[in-house]
C-alpha positions in Angstrom: 188.0 83.6 190.1 184.9 81.4 189.9 182.0 82.7 187.9 178.7 82.5 189.7 176.3 79.9 188.3 173.0 81.4 187.2 169.9 79.9 188.6 166.2 80.6 187.7 164.3 83.5 189.2 161.3 82.0 191.1 158.0 83.7 191.2 156.0 82.1 194.0 152.2 82.2 194.0 150.0 81.4 197.1 151.0 77.8 198.0 150.4 75.3 200.7 147.2 74.4 202.5 144.1 76.5 202.5 142.7 77.3 206.0 140.0 74.5 205.6 142.5 71.8 204.8 144.9 73.0 207.4 142.2 72.8 210.1 141.1 69.3 208.9 144.6 68.0 209.1 145.2 69.5 212.5 142.0 67.9 213.9 143.0 64.5 212.5 146.5 64.7 213.8 145.1 65.5 217.3 142.8 62.5 217.0 145.7 60.1 216.2 147.2 61.1 219.6 144.1 60.1 221.4 143.1 57.0 219.4 145.2 54.0 218.1 143.3 53.9 214.8 141.4 56.7 213.2 139.2 55.8 210.3 138.2 58.3 207.6 135.4 58.2 205.0 137.3 58.5 201.8 140.5 60.6 201.6 140.6 63.6 204.0 142.1 65.6 201.1 143.3 65.0 197.6 147.0 64.7 198.0 148.6 61.2 198.1 151.8 62.4 199.8 149.9 64.0 202.7 147.5 61.1 203.0 150.6 58.8 203.2 151.9 60.8 206.1 148.6 60.6 207.9 148.5 56.8 207.3 151.8 56.6 209.0 150.2 58.2 212.1 147.5 55.6 212.2 144.8 57.0 209.8 143.0 54.4 207.7 140.4 54.9 205.0 137.3 52.9 205.9 136.4 49.7 204.2 132.9 48.1 204.0 133.2 45.9 207.0 135.3 48.2 209.3 134.0 49.3 212.6 135.7 51.1 215.4 135.5 53.9 218.0 136.0 56.9 215.7 135.6 57.9 212.1 136.3 61.3 210.3 134.2 62.7 207.5 136.4 64.3 204.8 136.8 68.0 203.9 134.5 67.5 200.9 131.6 66.3 203.0 129.4 63.2 203.3 125.9 62.3 202.2 123.1 61.7 204.8 123.0 58.0 203.8 126.7 57.6 204.4 126.4 59.2 207.8 123.5 57.0 208.8 125.4 53.9 207.8 128.5 55.0 209.7 126.5 55.7 212.9 125.7 52.0 213.1 129.4 51.0 213.0 131.3 53.8 214.8 130.8 55.3 218.3 131.9 58.8 217.3 131.8 60.7 214.0 134.1 63.7 213.6 133.1 66.1 210.8 135.9 68.1 209.2 133.9 69.3 206.2 135.2 72.6 204.8 133.1 75.6 206.1 132.6 76.7 202.5 131.1 73.3 201.6 128.9 73.5 204.7 127.7 76.9 203.7 126.6 75.6 200.2 124.8 72.6 201.8 122.8 75.1 204.0 122.0 77.3 201.0 120.7 74.3 199.1 118.4 73.3 202.0 117.1 76.9 202.1 116.5 77.0 198.4 114.6 73.7 198.4 112.3 75.1 201.1 111.6 78.1 198.8 110.7 76.1 195.8 113.8 76.7 193.6 115.1 74.2 191.1 118.8 73.9 191.8 121.7 74.0 189.3 125.1 72.8 190.6 128.2 73.7 188.6 130.7 71.0 189.3 132.5 67.8 188.3 129.8 65.1 188.4 132.0 62.4 190.1 133.6 64.7 192.6 132.7 63.9 196.2 131.6 67.5 197.0 129.3 67.6 194.0 127.8 64.3 194.8 127.1 65.4 198.4 125.5 68.6 197.2 123.4 66.7 194.7 122.2 64.3 197.4 121.0 67.3 199.5 119.1 68.9 196.5 117.3 65.6 195.9 114.3 66.0 193.6 114.9 69.8 193.4 118.1 69.2 191.5 117.7 70.5 187.9 121.1 69.4 186.7 124.8 69.3 187.4 126.8 71.2 184.8 130.4 70.3 184.1 130.7 71.9 180.7 128.7 74.6 178.9 128.0 72.1 176.0 125.6 70.3 178.4 123.3 73.3 178.2 122.6 73.0 174.5 119.6 70.7 175.0 118.0 73.4 177.2 118.2 76.1 174.7 114.5 76.2 174.1 113.5 75.9 177.8 112.4 78.6 180.2 112.3 77.8 183.9 110.1 79.6 186.5 112.5 79.6 189.5 116.2 78.6 189.3 119.1 79.0 191.8 122.7 78.3 191.1 125.5 77.1 193.4 128.8 75.4 192.6 131.5 73.1 193.8 133.9 75.2 195.8 136.9 74.4 193.6 135.4 74.7 190.1 136.4 77.3 187.5 135.1 80.8 188.1 134.8 81.3 184.4 132.6 78.2 184.0 130.3 79.4 186.8 129.8 82.8 185.2 129.0 81.3 181.8 126.4 78.9 183.2 124.9 81.8 185.2 124.6 83.9 182.1 122.7 81.0 180.4 120.1 80.8 183.2 119.7 84.5 183.4 118.3 84.2 179.8 116.3 81.0 180.5 114.5 81.6 183.7 111.8 84.0 185.0 113.5 84.2 188.4 117.2 83.4 188.9 119.3 83.5 192.0 123.1 83.2 191.9 125.2 82.3 194.9 129.0 82.6 194.7 130.1 79.4 196.5 133.6 79.1 195.1 136.1 79.2 197.9 137.8 82.6 197.9 141.2 80.9 198.2 140.5 79.0 195.1 139.6 82.2 193.2 142.7 83.9 194.5 144.9 81.1 193.2 143.1 80.9 189.8 143.7 84.7 189.4 147.4 84.2 190.3 147.7 81.4 187.9 146.6 83.6 185.0 148.8 86.5 186.1 152.0 84.6 186.9 151.8 82.4 183.8 152.0 85.6 181.7 155.2 86.8 183.5 157.5 83.8 183.5 159.2 81.4 181.0 157.6 78.4 182.5 155.1 77.4 185.3 155.2 74.5 187.8 151.8 73.6 189.2 152.2 71.4 192.3 149.4 69.1 193.6 147.7 65.8 193.6 146.6 64.5 190.2 143.1 63.8 191.7 142.8 67.4 193.1 140.1 69.4 191.3 141.4 72.8 192.3 144.9 71.9 191.2 143.7 70.8 187.8 142.0 74.2 187.4 145.3 75.9 188.0 146.9 73.7 185.3 144.2 74.5 182.8 144.4 78.3 183.4 148.2 78.4 183.4 148.6 76.2 180.3 146.1 78.3 178.4 148.5 81.3 178.9 151.9 79.6 179.0 152.6 76.4 177.0 155.5 75.6 179.2 153.3 74.5 182.2 154.3 71.4 184.1 152.0 69.5 186.5 153.9 67.7 189.2 153.0 66.0 192.5 156.5 66.4 194.1 160.1 67.3 193.4 160.8 63.9 191.9 158.7 64.7 188.9 160.5 67.9 187.9 161.9 67.9 184.4 165.3 69.5 185.0 166.3 69.3 181.3 163.4 71.6 180.4 163.4 73.7 183.5 167.1 74.6 183.0 166.1 76.5 179.9 163.7 78.8 181.9 165.2 82.0 183.3 162.1 82.6 185.3 159.8 80.0 186.8 156.4 80.4 188.4 155.3 78.1 191.2 151.6 77.5 192.0 149.9 74.9 194.2 146.6 73.4 194.9 145.0 74.0 198.3 145.7 70.5 199.5 149.5 70.6 198.7 151.7 70.3 201.8 154.2 73.1 202.3 157.1 70.7 202.7 156.7 69.6 199.1 156.8 73.3 197.9 160.0 73.8 200.0 161.7 70.7 198.4 160.9 72.0 194.9 162.2 75.5 195.6 165.4 74.0 197.1 165.9 72.0 193.9 165.3 75.0 191.7 167.7 77.2 193.7 170.5 74.8 192.7 169.5 74.3 189.1 172.0 75.8 186.7 170.6 77.5 183.6 171.7 76.5 180.2 
């Protein structure tokens, strides 16, 4: 009689695309059926595997001298100067900016009109943060990526401050920055502009990491929201592994884990998650 091989118990968090990314990809796929070449301003999403699949359908990231019939603005948005330049080179611009990013853009425009200095919590070089900063213009007080950047403002008090954030930034960081400006402004307005899907996955990362022997976080290495999940999970569970696909799995280490949590960024394709689960379902435990 053969003894059944033990395999890890898998605890699956919310994985795959968020609604905004799913909508953006669907629109781009439909465009590839109508146009031979579809250009995009920057990557549509931060996942190289999915961008590779879209390239195979005829999607190309625009270069300086490219011109064509159609170009797509990415999920993280575009600056006004970028759009103006593209209008001279392309007949049609399709905007697939995430609705949550568009909401923040509109909030900034409203706050500017009402005389607020604007604080943006986000990664300085992230496309979304750069787009939001360009809209704030001279009303931008500062972009905060780390609470240590607030130390030089410890003796300052501001008359009217409003805070928004990059949609995929850490909720914990946003709250700490908000607490600082509550103490350093006469009037302070806070807008929760983190994507609810991002917050949900951050909460799951903390919860699942406490319950399992090890955690696998799946997503693009250049994905902001995926890196947040890695930071949260690894702060709770030292056995946290950040992979882009099944080929990066460390089977020697994972075979020691009786329970494995799987998390993913919002730009991670479902087929990559399926491949990883299939591999783990055939992984014998040591």
